[in-house]
Each structure stands twice: as structure tokens, then as C-alpha cells.
N, C-alpha and C positions, 0 to 999 in steps of 0.2 A: 956313743958315737955323736959326734957333734954334725950341724949342718954346713953345708958349703957357703961361701961368701955369695954364691948367685942366690941361694935359698934364702939366707939374711936379707938379702936386698929386696926380695918380694916380701917379706914380712914387714920390713920397713916402708915400702912402697904402699903396702895395703893397711898401715899402720896396726897390725896383729888383729885385725878386725874382719870376721866373716864379710865376703862381700855380698852374700846372700841374707843374712839376717841380723847383720851389724852387732853380732856379741862380739865384744872387746876382751882380748886378752892382754892387753897392752899394760895393767896394774893388776893382774893375777895371773901368776904361774899355771895354777891348776886349771884354770880356763883357756890360758895359751897352749897348754900341752894338748888339748882335745881339737886344735887346729891343725890343719894340713894344707898342701899345695895341691889344689884341685886344677883339673883341665879343664877349662871353662867348655871347650867344645873337645869332647874325646877323642875325636880324628882330627884335631886341628894343629897337631905338630908340638913342638918341643919349644918354641918361642916364649919368652917371658910374658909376651903379648896375651899369650893364650893360657896364662896361670894365674891362678887367684888364692888368697887364703880363704879357707872355708873351714867352718867347724864341723866335725864328725857328722853331727845330725843333718846338716843342711848337704854337705856332700853324699851322704846317703840316701837322701831324699832327692837330689837332683838325676841319681843314677848316671846311666850312660847316655841320657839324651842331648841331642845337639840343639843348642839354643839358635834362635834366629838373630839376624842382624848383621850388618856390615862393619861396624867398629866394636871395640872391646866393650865400651860402656853398654852398647846397644843389645849385646849377646849377654852380659851381665844382668842387665834389666830383664831380659826375657827369661833367663834363667831364675831369676828372682821371682818372677811370677808364678812359674812353675813350681818353685820350692815353697812358696807361702801357699800355694794351693793345696799341695801334699801335706803341708804341716796342719791347714785348717782341717783336713780330712783325719787326720790323727788326732788332731785336738778333739773333735767331735765323737770319736771312738773313746778316747780318754775320758771325756765326760759321762759319758754313758756307763763306762765301767766303774767309774768312781761312784755314780749316782746308784747302780746295782749293789755295788758293796757295800754301801750305806744301809741299803734296805736289807739286806740278807743279813746284817748283823744285830 
């Protein structure tokens, strides 16, 4: 199944790049396949201004939280801070697990 012209236009607008972490799928099909269209504000409606390209990880980390801001750019910036904060928490957990795994071997 292929995407609609409207969805394709969103990928072009956002340059096939996650608006939250800047992971680009522009030159890598496998990375691009892990991107999707996210609703910046989950309750903000179906307008293209409320949609953005996001990688699977960031989309999951953002959850259904409503970002603050009056403009699309402000809402993306607020969501980006939230995603990055959650990513740091997961990174901390990963580092602990990796270190404990090395010790237990």
C-alpha cells in the first residue's frame, strides 16, 4: 500500500527527518521505514500544521502528551524537549544495564 499525495507532501516538507531527534531517512530506506506521521498535539486535529514526521522511538517517547506553544514550531520545540528528556532517562537505564551485563559475564 502506498501513501497518499498529502502524506508524501508531509515527508517532503519535513525532509524525511524526525522533527524531535533529527534522525534522517532521506538517504536510507530502512531508517525512512521507521518514520511515520505524528500528531504534534494529539487532540489538535487533522490539519497538516498539526502533523510532523517522527521516528518510531520519538513517537513512542512523546506518547499522547500535549506540547505547549502557539505556533507549530513552538509546539515541536516543546515536544522535542520532552522527548529528549525521556530519551536521557532511557539512556541512563541502558548504560546501567550494559555495565551490569559486562560485570556479570
